[in-house]
N, C-alpha and C positions, 0 to 999 in steps of 0.2 A: 160670492157674497159670504157664505157661512163655512167655507172650507177651512179646516185647521190641521195642524200636524202635531202628533205626539210621537216623538222620536222618529222612526221610520214609518210610522202609520199615517196615511193620508186619510182623513175623515171628511166625507162630503159635508158634514155639519157637526157640531160638538155634542150632539145628543146621542147617548148610549144607554143601555139597560144595565141594571145592577144584578150581579150574580144571585141566584136563588129567588129572583122575583119574575123571571121571564122564561124559565124552563130552558129549552133548547131553541127557542125561537118559533119552532113548529106550532106550539100551543096558541101563539098569538096571530098566526098567519090569516086566520078568518077575520080578524078584527082590523089589522092594519097592513099596509104594504111595507114589509121589512125593509126593502131596499131604500126606503126613505130615511133610514136611521144612519148615523155615523158609524155605529157598530153595536153589536150585542155581546154581553158577557154571560156566557152559558153557566149553568149551575155548577157549584163546587165539584171537583172530581178528585177522587183519591185512589190509592193503589188497588184497593179491593172494594167490592160492592158493600155499601153500608145501608142499614135499615133506618138509621137515625134514632132519636130518643123515643121513649114511650110517649103515648098520648096522656093527657093534653099537652101540646107543645106550642100552642099560639094563644094569645090572649089580647083582646083589645084594650087599650088605655086611652085616656083623654089625649087627643091629638097625636095618637100613635099606636103602635102595637108591640108586644113582646113576642118573641119567638125563640124556640129552643129545638128547632128541627134537627139539628145535629148532623148536617151534611149527608142527608139521605141522597144516595146517587148509585148509578150502575157499575161504577168502577171503571178505571181508564181502559182496560182491555175491551170491555163491552162498548165503551164510548167510541173507541178507535174503529172497531169492527162493524158495529151496528148503527150507532148514532151519527158518526162523522159522515158516512156515505149519503145519508139523508139530508144533511144541512150544508155540506161543503160547497154547493153551488149557489147559496144565497148571495144576493148582490149587496153585500155589506161586509164590514170587518168582523169576523167571528173570533172572539177571544175566549179562552178557556180559563176559568178560575181553577187554580191548583192548590190542593191542600194536603196535609199529611200529618202524621203523629210522630215522625222522626225525620232527620235531614235525609236519611236514605230513601224513605218513601217519597219525599218532595222531589228528590233527584230523579227517581225512577219514573214518576209520573211526568215530570217535565221532559225527560228524554224521550218518552213515547210520543208525547204531543209534538216535540220538535220535528218528528219525521212526517207529520201531516202537512202536505203542501199548502192547503188553503186556510190554515190557521196561522195568521201572522204574528200572534202575541199571546202571552199567558199573563193572567193576573195572580200573582202569588199571594195566597191568603195566609198570612202569618198572624192573623188578628182575631179569628173567629172566637168569641168568648163561650160557645156552646159545646165545644169538644173538651172532654175531661182531660186529655193530655195532648201536648204539642202546641196547638194554636196559641193559647194564652201565653204560655212561657216564652215562645219565640217573639211574640209581638210586642211584649212589654219590657224586654231587655235589649239594649242597643247591641251588646256583644253577641247575644244569641241570634238577633235579627240579622246582623252582619254575617254571621257563620252560615245560616241557611241560605242566604242570598248569594253569597260567594260560592257555595258549593253548586247551587243551581245554575249559576252563571257559566260554570265550567262545562256543563252539559247541554245547556240551552242557548241557541245561537240567534234567536229572533228577538223581537221587542219584549222586554221583561218589565212588567209593571208589578210593583209591590203594594199590596193593600195594607194600610196602616190602621191600627186600633186607636181609639180615643181614650181607652182606659189606662192612661199613663200619666206620669207627672209633667213630661215634656215630649210632646210629639215631634217637636223639632229635632230633638236628640236622636230619636229613632229614624226620622227621615234622612238625616245627615249620615247616619251609620249605613243605611241601605244604599244611599248614593254612592258612598265611597267603596262599598262592596261590589258595585256593578249594576245597580238598578237603572233602567233606562227611564223610568217614570215612577211616580208613586200615586196611588189613589187613596182618598180619605174623604169621610170617615167610615169605618165600619160601624156596627151597632154599639150603643153604650150598654153597659151591664145595669140591668134593672130587675125589679121584683114587684109583684103585685099579689095581694092576699084576698081571697073570697072570705069576707067576714061571717057570712051565714054559715058556710061549711067549715069555717075556722082552719083553712089550710091554703097554701099557695095555689095560684091558678095553673102554674106550670108544674109538670111531673118533675123537672129538674130543679125547682124552687126558683132559681134565677134564669134569665134569659137575656136576649139582645133586644134593646129598645130602638126602634126606628120610627120614621114618620115625621111630620111637621114639627113635632116637639123638639127634635134634636137639630133642626136647621140652624139657629144661631150659633151653636157650639161648632157645628161643622164649617160654617162660613168664616169663623174666627180662626179655626185651625187651618183651614186652606190659605188664608191670608198670611198667617205666620209661616207656614211651610214654604209657600211660594216665594217668600222674601229670604228664605234661608238656604234654598238649594237651587241649583243650576238646571236640573232636569225637570221636564214638564209635570204639572200636577193635575190630577183628574179629581173634580169635586163631586161629592155625593152626601146625601143626608137630608131627607125631608123635601126634596124637589117635587113640586106638584104642578108647577105652572111655569110659563116663560119667564116671568119676573123672578121667580126663585132661581132659575137657571142663570139669569143675568147677574144676580147677586154673586153667585160663584165665579162667573167668568170675570167680573169687575175685580173680585177679590185676588184673582191671579190663576184660576183654573183655565187650563187650554181646552178642556172638555168636561163634560158632566155625565153622571150616570143617574137614572131614574129607577128607583126601587120600589118602596111600599105603595107609591101612587098607582102602580100597574095593577094592584089588587082592586083598587077603588074604580079605576077607569082604564080598561085595556087599550084605549086609543090615546092616552095621555101623551105618549112620546111624540106622536105625529103632531098633536096640537101645540106641543112645546116648539117643535121645529117651525111650524107656521108662525107661532107667536114671536120667535127670534127674527123671522123674515119681516114680519110686520113692524117690529121695533126698529130694525135697521132701515126699512123704507121711511118710517115716520121721522127718523133722526138723520136721514141723509148719510148713513154709514155704508160705505161701499165695501168694507171688509170687516168682518166680525173681530178679527184680530186687533183692530183700532181700540177696542174697549177692553180687551183682556189685560188684567192687572192695572187698571188705571187708578185703583184705590191705594 
């Protein structure tokens, strides 16, 4: 009933987790049965270990949150030798989010992940607004986006998902550029660039001044962009941005997303992903839908 395909990936249901909000999956194993999810996207992985940005780097906002974590991670070498052996046998699709500050770093990380048998896909993060160099420049320029995707495509041979930033004039132009460069799928949206000020202390809440805005407040923008992109490209679209319940997920699916990712909501309720799967099942049963693909892209 809920099975979908994203390029060569078969997902038992459309529900996945968003990078940076679910760790490596292990952290949530006490709360949910990971095998019930269509897939998990593990935290952003770079060439070398990163400590991330100075604290404070998270701030709550109305209907959302700002973060400037800065891709804190153990580095690809440590991931391959220490993390991968622990998570490789999880009964779901494990996707690694890949980031870098240069085309060479993107390619190096992707090539190392390519050798891991139980990782069927990567999500190429060309859109993170929290990194001082690399991410923002690649994701906001169609030519640069195409360059990094084309370079990674030469060294990575499995499903290549490219994560797009909303901080652009036309996300459709970026989506078309990465499709032509060899992307198998696009995921959108990443966080929107935002800022909040502590008026009592008279300074920004975040050490980096600006950060990525996520949560329910961005959902209408995300749904609109998914709808636009799904009508402009031939490759599958994965939707994310403020999904907190099954109805939210259904909006993205009806707008054209083949699958969805749950992010910020994981911080509020670590069982939310399974609740969304159950909600999708209930919706299909109530509406006599035999195959979730019947409603994908109906808007």
